[in-house]
N, C-alpha and C positions, 0 to 999 in steps of 0.2 A: 256211319262208324266210323271210329279211332281207335287206331291200336296204343296200345299204352305202353312204351318200352324202357328198363334203365338194366344200370352195369349192375348197382347194385343187387340187385335179383338173379339168379341163375337164369341161367338162357333157355328159352324152351327149347325141349329135346326133341321133338316133333313140330308138325303143318298146326300152330296154335302159337297164338299170344299171348303174352304176361300176366294183359286184363284188354280188353275190350272197353270203351265208355258207347253206351247207347242213347241217347238222349241225354236223362237227366241221373240215370246209373251206369256203372262201372262191375265188370266182371270175371273175375279175378280168375285167375285157370290154378289149382289145384297147387301146393308148393309142398316139397317135401324137404328133409332136412340137408340141402345141395353147401358147400361153403361156394358161394361166388366165387369166389377169387382163388377155389381152387380146382372147382367140379366136383369137389368130392364128395361124397353123404358124410356127414358128418355122423357118429357113432359115441354113444356111451349110454347113461340112462335115455330114458323117454324124457327125464323133462327136459337135459340138454339139447334133445333132438327137436323137439315139441319149442323149444324157445329158438333153436335156430331157423323152424318155418315159421312161427309168426313174429322173426328178423325177416324174410325175404318176403312174406305178405308185407309187412310197415313198410317197405321199399317199393314196390308197387304201388301200393296204393299216396305214398310219398310223394312219387313221381304223375299221379294223380290230382299233388294239389289237393288230397284227404289224407287221413287215418284213422284208428279205432271207432272213433266215435262215429263216423258215418256210415260203418258196418251196419249193416240191414238182417243178411242172414250170411249164415256157414254151414257148414258141410266135415266133419272128420271124418276120416276115412283111420282108423284101426285095425292091426293083422294082430291085435291078439286086444280081446277088449278088458281083459285086466288089468290093461292101464290107463281104464276108463279115468282112474279117482287123480292121478297123479296128471295125465294130462289135463285134467278137467281145471287144475290147480293151478298149474302152471297158464293156461288160457285167458283163466277168469281173471289174472293179476294182468294181464290188458285193454283188455273190456274193462274198465271204471265206474264207467257211467250204467246206463243206460241198456245192458246185453244184446247180442241181438240175436235174435230167434234161430235154431240151430236143431241138423240130426247130427247124429253119430254113427253109424258102421263100422260093422267089423266088415271084412273084405279077406279073403284068401290070400292074396299077396301087392303088393304096390311098386311101382316105378325104381329100378335103382335097389330091390332090396329096403326098401327102406317099411319103418313099424307104422310113422303116422305121416298123411295129408290132409291137408286145407284149403281147403277151399273156400271163397267165398263173393257176398256178392256186395257191394256199397252204393248210395245216392248222393247226390253231386247238389241236389236242390239246394 
């Protein structure tokens, strides 16, 4: 296994890696809308927050030499399922070819008070 790390996405806030490559797969840890330059939570509307999450994931993918076209699975965590449609629109704009398999779940809370978190699995084969 190989850890993947980039300064273009928020540093891990616990004992985990931003991503790990295992064989042809890259497993990306969940990203919340943290600005990697300030470490502060991006707030505003849910689409702005989702874009920051996706920017963070894109930075980690790039560090692995990948892009959104390599993603095969994601999980979206929302504190309010009422945000589903707005998040879905923002998310869909990043996955322009074959969208990955996905689950979306509502949770009671996310790290740092975020409203959205997304993790991913990418295939490098």
